[in-house]
C-alpha positions as CSV (number, residue, x, y, z in Angstrom):
1,X,0.0,0.0,0.0
2,X,1.5,3.3,-1.0
3,X,1.6,6.2,1.5
4,X,-0.9,8.2,-0.5
5,X,-3.3,5.4,-1.1
6,X,-6.7,5.6,0.6
7,X,-7.1,3.5,3.7
8,X,-10.2,2.1,5.3
9,X,-10.6,2.0,9.1
10,X,-9.6,-1.7,9.4
11,X,-6.4,-1.2,7.4
12,X,-5.5,1.9,9.5
13,X,-6.3,0.0,12.7
14,X,-4.0,-2.8,11.6
15,X,-1.2,-0.3,10.8
16,X,-1.6,1.4,14.2
17,X,-1.4,-1.9,16.1
18,X,1.7,-2.9,14.1
19,X,3.3,0.4,15.0
20,X,2.5,-0.2,18.7
21,X,4.6,-3.4,18.5
22,X,7.5,-1.5,17.0
23,X,7.2,1.2,19.7
24,X,7.2,-1.4,22.4
25,X,10.5,-2.9,21.1
26,X,12.1,0.6,21.0
27,X,10.7,2.1,24.3
28,X,9.8,-0.8,26.6
29,X,12.1,-3.7,25.9
30,X,13.7,-5.4,28.9
31,X,17.2,-4.1,29.7
32,X,19.8,-6.6,30.9
33,X,21.1,-6.6,34.5
34,X,24.1,-4.3,35.0
35,X,26.1,-4.8,38.2
36,X,27.3,-1.2,37.9
37,X,23.7,0.1,38.3
38,X,21.8,-2.8,39.9
39,X,18.1,-2.7,40.3
40,X,16.2,-5.6,42.0
41,X,12.6,-4.5,42.6
42,X,10.5,-6.6,44.9
43,X,7.7,-6.7,42.3
44,X,6.6,-5.1,39.1
45,X,4.9,-5.3,35.7
46,X,6.0,-7.8,33.2
47,X,4.4,-7.1,29.8
48,X,5.1,-7.2,26.1
49,X,4.0,-5.9,22.7
50,X,0.8,-8.0,22.8
51,X,-0.4,-6.3,26.0
52,X,0.1,-2.9,24.5
53,X,-1.6,-3.9,21.2
54,X,-4.6,-5.2,23.1
55,X,-4.8,-2.0,25.2
56,X,-4.7,0.2,22.1
57,X,-7.2,-2.1,20.2
58,X,-9.6,-1.5,23.1
59,X,-8.9,2.2,23.1
60,X,-9.8,2.4,19.4
61,X,-13.2,0.8,20.2
62,X,-13.6,3.7,22.7
63,X,-16.0,1.5,24.7
64,X,-15.0,3.0,28.0
65,X,-16.9,0.7,30.4
66,X,-17.0,-3.2,30.4
67,X,-17.3,-4.7,26.9
68,X,-16.1,-7.4,24.6
69,X,-12.6,-7.7,26.2
70,X,-14.1,-7.9,29.7
71,X,-16.5,-10.6,28.6
72,X,-13.6,-12.6,27.2
73,X,-11.5,-12.0,30.2
74,X,-14.1,-13.2,32.7
75,X,-14.8,-16.3,30.6
76,X,-11.1,-17.3,30.3
77,X,-10.3,-16.4,33.9
78,X,-13.2,-18.6,35.2
79,X,-11.9,-21.5,33.0
80,X,-8.3,-21.0,34.2
81,X,-9.2,-21.2,37.9
82,X,-11.8,-24.0,37.4
83,X,-14.8,-22.0,38.5
84,X,-18.3,-21.6,36.9
85,X,-18.3,-17.8,37.2
86,X,-15.8,-15.0,37.4
87,X,-16.6,-11.3,37.7
88,X,-14.1,-8.6,37.3
89,X,-13.9,-5.6,39.7
90,X,-11.7,-2.6,40.0
91,X,-9.2,-3.9,42.6
92,X,-8.4,-6.9,44.8
93,X,-9.7,-4.9,47.8
94,X,-13.0,-4.4,46.0
95,X,-13.1,-8.1,45.3
96,X,-12.8,-8.8,49.0
97,X,-15.5,-6.2,49.7
98,X,-17.9,-7.7,47.1
99,X,-17.2,-11.2,48.3
100,X,-18.0,-10.4,51.9
101,X,-20.9,-8.2,51.3
102,X,-22.5,-10.9,49.2
103,X,-22.8,-12.9,52.4
104,X,-25.0,-10.2,53.9
105,X,-27.7,-10.5,51.2
106,X,-31.2,-11.2,52.4
107,X,-31.4,-13.6,49.5
108,X,-29.4,-16.0,51.6
109,X,-32.3,-16.2,54.1
110,X,-31.3,-18.1,57.2
111,X,-27.6,-18.0,56.2
112,X,-27.5,-14.2,55.8
113,X,-24.7,-12.6,57.9
114,X,-25.8,-9.8,60.1
115,X,-24.3,-7.1,62.3
116,X,-22.8,-8.7,65.5
117,X,-21.9,-12.0,63.8
118,X,-18.3,-13.2,64.1
119,X,-15.9,-14.0,61.2
120,X,-12.6,-15.9,61.8
121,X,-9.6,-14.4,60.1
122,X,-5.8,-14.2,60.4
123,X,-4.0,-11.6,62.4
124,X,-1.2,-11.4,59.8
125,X,-1.8,-10.1,56.4
126,X,-3.3,-7.3,54.3
127,X,-5.9,-5.0,55.9
128,X,-8.6,-5.4,53.2
129,X,-8.9,-9.1,53.9
130,X,-10.3,-8.0,57.3
131,X,-11.8,-4.6,56.7
132,X,-15.1,-5.7,55.1
133,X,-15.9,-7.6,58.2
134,X,-15.8,-4.4,60.3
135,X,-17.3,-2.3,57.6
136,X,-20.4,-4.6,57.8
137,X,-20.5,-4.1,61.6
138,X,-19.4,-7.6,62.4
139,X,-16.6,-8.9,64.7
140,X,-13.3,-10.2,63.3
141,X,-11.9,-13.1,65.4
142,X,-8.1,-13.0,64.9
143,X,-6.1,-16.2,64.9
144,X,-2.3,-16.7,64.8
145,X,-0.2,-17.7,61.8
146,X,2.1,-20.6,61.5
147,X,5.8,-20.1,60.7
148,X,7.2,-21.0,58.1
149,X,4.1,-21.2,56.0
150,X,2.8,-17.8,57.3
151,X,-0.8,-19.0,57.0
152,X,-3.6,-19.1,59.5
153,X,-3.2,-21.9,62.1
154,X,-5.8,-24.6,61.7
155,X,-5.6,-25.4,65.4
156,X,-6.3,-21.8,66.2
157,X,-9.2,-21.7,63.8
158,X,-10.7,-24.7,65.5
159,X,-10.3,-23.0,68.9
160,X,-11.9,-19.8,67.6
161,X,-15.4,-21.1,66.9
162,X,-18.1,-19.4,69.0
163,X,-21.9,-19.3,69.0
164,X,-22.0,-16.3,66.6
165,X,-19.3,-17.6,64.2
166,X,-20.7,-17.5,60.6
167,X,-17.8,-17.4,58.2
168,X,-14.0,-17.7,57.7
169,X,-12.2,-15.2,55.5
170,X,-8.4,-15.7,55.2
171,X,-5.7,-15.4,52.6
172,X,-3.3,-17.7,50.9
173,X,-0.2,-15.9,52.1
174,X,2.3,-14.8,49.5
175,X,1.0,-17.5,47.1
176,X,1.4,-20.3,49.6
177,X,-2.0,-22.1,50.1
178,X,-3.3,-22.4,53.6
179,X,-4.5,-25.9,54.6
180,X,-7.7,-25.3,52.7
181,X,-8.9,-28.9,52.8
182,X,-8.9,-28.9,56.6
183,X,-10.5,-25.5,56.8
184,X,-13.1,-26.5,54.3
185,X,-14.0,-29.6,56.3
186,X,-14.2,-27.4,59.4
187,X,-16.6,-25.0,57.7
188,X,-18.7,-28.0,56.5
189,X,-18.9,-29.3,60.1
190,X,-20.1,-25.9,61.5
191,X,-22.1,-24.6,58.6
192,X,-19.7,-21.7,57.9
193,X,-19.1,-19.7,54.7
194,X,-15.5,-19.7,53.4
195,X,-14.0,-16.8,51.5
196,X,-10.5,-17.5,50.1
197,X,-8.4,-14.4,49.5
198,X,-6.3,-15.5,46.5
199,X,-5.0,-12.1,45.6
200,X,-1.4,-13.2,46.0
201,X,-2.0,-16.8,44.8
202,X,-3.3,-16.9,41.3
203,X,-2.2,-20.3,39.9
204,X,-1.6,-22.0,43.3
205,X,-3.2,-25.4,43.7
206,X,-4.0,-28.0,46.4
207,X,-4.3,-31.6,45.2
208,X,-4.4,-30.3,41.7
209,X,-7.3,-28.0,42.4
210,X,-7.0,-24.2,42.1
211,X,-7.2,-22.3,45.4
212,X,-10.4,-20.3,45.7
213,X,-12.6,-23.1,44.5
214,X,-12.6,-24.9,47.8
215,X,-14.5,-22.1,49.4
216,X,-17.7,-20.4,48.5
217,X,-15.9,-17.4,46.9
218,X,-12.4,-16.7,45.8
219,X,-10.9,-13.3,45.2
220,X,-8.0,-12.0,43.0
221,X,-6.0,-8.8,42.5
222,X,-4.5,-7.6,39.3
223,X,-2.5,-4.7,40.8
224,X,0.9,-4.4,39.0
225,X,2.7,-6.4,41.8
226,X,0.5,-9.5,41.3
227,X,0.7,-12.5,39.1
228,X,-1.0,-10.8,36.1
229,X,-1.9,-7.2,35.9
230,X,-4.5,-4.9,34.5
231,X,-3.1,-1.9,36.4
232,X,-5.8,-1.5,38.9
233,X,-8.2,-4.5,38.9
234,X,-9.4,-7.7,40.5
235,X,-12.0,-10.4,40.4
236,X,-14.3,-12.7,42.4
237,X,-15.0,-16.2,41.3
238,X,-17.5,-18.9,42.5
239,X,-19.2,-22.1,41.6
240,X,-22.4,-20.9,43.3
241,X,-25.0,-19.5,40.8
242,X,-26.9,-17.5,43.6
243,X,-23.7,-16.0,45.0
244,X,-22.6,-15.0,41.4
245,X,-25.9,-13.1,40.9
246,X,-25.6,-11.4,44.4
247,X,-22.0,-10.3,43.8
248,X,-22.9,-9.0,40.4
249,X,-25.7,-6.9,42.0
250,X,-23.3,-5.5,44.6
251,X,-20.7,-4.7,42.0
252,X,-23.3,-3.0,39.7
253,X,-24.8,-0.3,41.9
254,X,-26.9,-2.9,43.8
255,X,-29.3,-3.2,41.0
256,X,-31.6,-6.1,40.5
257,X,-31.2,-6.0,36.7
258,X,-28.4,-8.1,35.2
259,X,-28.2,-6.7,31.7
260,X,-24.7,-6.0,30.3
261,X,-23.8,-2.3,29.8
262,X,-25.5,-1.0,26.6
263,X,-28.1,-3.8,26.6
264,X,-31.8,-3.7,27.7
265,X,-34.5,-6.3,28.5
266,X,-32.3,-9.4,28.7
267,X,-35.0,-10.9,31.0
268,X,-37.7,-10.1,28.4
269,X,-39.8,-8.5,31.1
270,X,-38.1,-5.2,31.8
271,X,-41.4,-3.5,32.6
272,X,-43.1,-6.6,34.1
273,X,-41.5,-6.8,37.6
274,X,-43.2,-6.1,40.9
275,X,-40.5,-5.7,43.6
276,X,-40.4,-4.0,47.0
277,X,-42.7,-1.0,47.4
278,X,-42.4,0.0,43.8
279,X,-45.4,0.0,41.4
280,X,-45.7,-3.0,39.1
281,X,-43.9,-2.4,35.9
282,X,-41.3,-0.1,37.4
283,X,-38.2,-0.2,35.1
284,X,-36.1,-3.2,36.2
285,X,-32.9,-1.3,35.2
286,X,-33.6,1.1,38.1
287,X,-34.7,-1.4,40.7
288,X,-32.1,-2.0,43.5
289,X,-32.1,-5.1,45.6
290,X,-28.8,-4.4,47.5
291,X,-26.9,-1.5,49.0
292,X,-24.3,-1.7,46.3
293,X,-21.4,0.1,44.6
294,X,-20.0,0.7,41.1
295,X,-16.8,-1.3,41.1
296,X,-16.6,-2.5,37.4
297,X,-13.4,-2.9,35.4
298,X,-13.0,-0.9,32.2
299,X,-12.6,-2.7,28.9
300,X,-9.2,-1.3,28.4
301,X,-8.0,-2.9,31.6
302,X,-9.7,-6.2,30.7
303,X,-7.9,-6.1,27.3
304,X,-4.5,-6.1,29.1
305,X,-5.9,-8.9,31.3
306,X,-6.7,-11.1,28.3
307,X,-3.2,-10.8,27.0
308,X,-1.6,-11.3,30.5
309,X,-3.7,-14.4,31.2
310,X,-2.1,-16.1,28.1
311,X,1.3,-15.7,29.9
312,X,0.2,-16.9,33.4
313,X,1.8,-20.3,33.2
314,X,5.1,-18.7,32.0
315,X,4.9,-16.2,34.9
316,X,4.2,-18.9,37.5
317,X,7.1,-21.0,36.3
318,X,9.5,-18.0,36.5
319,X,8.3,-17.3,40.1
320,X,8.9,-20.9,41.1
321,X,12.4,-20.9,39.5
322,X,13.3,-17.7,41.3
323,X,12.0,-19.1,44.6
324,X,13.9,-22.3,44.2
325,X,17.1,-20.4,43.4
326,X,16.8,-18.2,46.5
327,X,16.0,-21.2,48.7
328,X,19.0,-23.1,47.5
329,X,21.3,-20.0,47.8
330,X,20.2,-18.9,51.2
331,X,20.1,-22.4,52.7
332,X,23.6,-21.7,53.9
333,X,22.1,-19.1,56.3
334,X,19.6,-21.4,58.1
335,X,21.3,-20.6,61.4
336,X,20.2,-17.0,60.9
337,X,17.0,-17.2,58.9
338,X,13.9,-19.4,59.0
339,X,13.3,-20.2,55.3
340,X,9.8,-20.4,53.9
341,X,8.1,-23.8,53.3
342,X,5.2,-24.8,51.2
343,X,2.1,-26.1,52.9
344,X,2.0,-29.9,52.7
345,X,0.1,-31.1,49.7
346,X,0.1,-27.7,47.9
347,X,1.8,-26.3,44.8
348,X,2.3,-22.6,45.6
349,X,2.3,-19.9,43.0
350,X,4.9,-17.8,44.9
351,X,4.4,-14.1,45.4
352,X,7.5,-13.5,47.4
353,X,10.3,-15.2,49.4
354,X,9.8,-14.8,53.1
355,X,12.6,-14.7,55.7
356,X,12.3,-14.5,59.4
357,X,15.3,-13.9,61.6
358,X,15.7,-16.5,64.3
359,X,15.6,-15.4,67.9
360,X,19.1,-14.3,69.0
361,X,20.3,-13.9,65.4
362,X,23.6,-12.0,65.2
363,X,22.1,-9.4,62.8
364,X,19.0,-7.2,63.1
365,X,16.3,-6.8,60.5
366,X,16.4,-3.0,60.4
367,X,20.1,-2.9,59.5
368,X,19.7,-5.6,56.9
369,X,16.8,-3.8,55.2
370,X,18.8,-0.6,55.1
371,X,21.7,-2.5,53.6
372,X,19.5,-4.0,50.9
373,X,18.0,-0.7,50.1
374,X,21.5,0.8,49.6
375,X,22.2,-2.0,47.2
376,X,18.9,-1.3,45.3
377,X,17.3,-4.5,46.3
378,X,13.6,-4.2,47.1
379,X,12.1,-5.6,50.3
380,X,8.7,-5.6,52.0
381,X,7.4,-6.5,55.5
382,X,4.7,-9.1,55.6
383,X,2.0,-6.4,55.0
384,X,0.3,-5.3,58.2
385,X,2.1,-7.7,60.4
386,X,0.0,-8.3,63.4
387,X,-3.1,-6.3,62.4
388,X,-4.3,-6.0,66.0
389,X,-1.3,-3.7,66.6
390,X,-2.1,-1.4,63.7
391,X,-3.1,2.2,64.6
392,X,-6.5,2.0,62.9
393,X,-7.5,-1.0,65.1
394,X,-7.5,1.1,68.3
395,X,-10.9,1.1,69.9
396,X,-12.5,-1.3,67.4
397,X,-14.5,-4.4,68.4
398,X,-12.6,-7.7,67.7
399,X,-11.7,-10.9,69.5
400,X,-8.3,-12.6,69.7
401,X,-7.6,-16.3,70.1
402,X,-4.4,-17.1,71.9
403,X,-1.5,-14.7,72.4
404,X,-0.6,-14.2,68.7
405,X,3.0,-15.1,69.4
406,X,3.9,-15.8,65.8
407,X,2.1,-12.7,64.6
408,X,4.3,-10.6,66.9
409,X,7.4,-12.4,65.7
410,X,6.4,-11.6,62.1
411,X,6.0,-7.9,63.1
412,X,9.5,-7.9,64.6
413,X,11.6,-10.2,62.5
414,X,10.0,-11.0,59.1
415,X,10.4,-9.5,55.7
416,X,10.3,-10.8,52.1
417,X,12.1,-10.3,48.8
418,X,11.0,-10.6,45.2
419,X,10.6,-13.6,43.0
420,X,8.5,-11.9,40.2
421,X,9.2,-12.8,36.5
422,X,11.0,-9.6,35.8
423,X,13.9,-11.0,37.9
424,X,16.5,-13.3,36.2
425,X,19.3,-15.4,37.6
426,X,21.6,-12.4,37.8
427,X,19.3,-10.4,40.0
428,X,18.6,-13.4,42.2
429,X,22.3,-14.2,42.6
430,X,23.1,-10.6,43.4
431,X,20.5,-10.6,46.1
432,X,21.9,-13.8,47.7
433,X,25.4,-12.4,47.6
434,X,24.4,-9.1,49.2
435,X,22.6,-10.9,52.1
436,X,25.5,-13.3,52.6
437,X,28.0,-10.4,52.6
438,X,26.0,-8.5,55.2
439,X,25.7,-11.6,57.4
440,X,29.4,-12.2,57.1
441,X,30.4,-8.6,57.9
442,X,27.8,-7.7,60.6
443,X,27.2,-11.1,62.0
444,X,30.8,-12.0,62.0
445,X,30.0,-15.5,60.7
446,X,31.5,-17.7,58.1
447,X,29.3,-18.3,55.0
């Protein structure tokens, strides 16, 4: 095609998308590790020309809410995790909110969670696994974590049951599944709902089954630090048809209508309903069955998700390789650090590599983290540590089981380093060398 030949929209679109690929190669290609200017982030985006093309393709549609890409993303995501339904939302925190609020729906009748009920959760982790419980005026019951899996203690969960316990909501910590089979059996014995926070665990399995499908609802995050990214974004997934409809309602303003954006009368009786105190025939599109929100994903974000999902297995494999390399390299420091361990019977999809200084270790965490920062190696604490000790918990209503000894140890002596797919052998080896060097110098030990 000559430069002055007329172009139709399809041809011009194809040319634009081809140029996007060229631009990616010039502006966004991965740079090799350079020991002179090292950079080892704890997490980050890993993307290619395909993600950028999908994003631009969606932008050219200019369909600014959920659309064709989101429908494809939800369908493929549900298939990947082995669930009947997946619904995208605008963040992992929103996913946790939607998942929990679904349990408050009057459509659940006798199983509906109500203010004053108790929900068992873990004292260590990220706040938005716990916050929806309190936002719904219920009481979180905090249990301790086990070390070195960093997941909720099953023994503590069994001790936490009370007359008002109605649900369990806990996370698979840093991609390492909790003992979900035992927790599921416990829920079945006591008639409890189970929400699995899988925001850090996409791709993790137990006995070959994806986490999140053991419970009533699973949640995911697609923030840039996570296994796949849409920028901001998240999802809920379930095998329960009723819970799917309830979560969709909470996500979409609380409306009773389930039409896709831009569509009307999917039920074929838009003006034939009689609900609540409304007159018969009131427009179903403006009938609300729940106190809901607007937490939808945009189609541009979903477009990135479709492309990222195609690379999930590649990403998980890279995370596992990096984890194994760190574990082998740092095993020489077992007298100083407790190394992480997978939960028995699980296949983690590692989000990070957790290290806990042993009691009486010859080095301190603060000094080591400053050293790693000076070497441009990213670190993170285990999120909120013992959430009971966080400032925002002061004066709130909660219950604690046991003394949370491990949660306090995690606050004082635990941190984690990255395993994400943007790190190669050079970055991992550099991290190991820097940690060993610090232990040798400051701890005055032979490595």
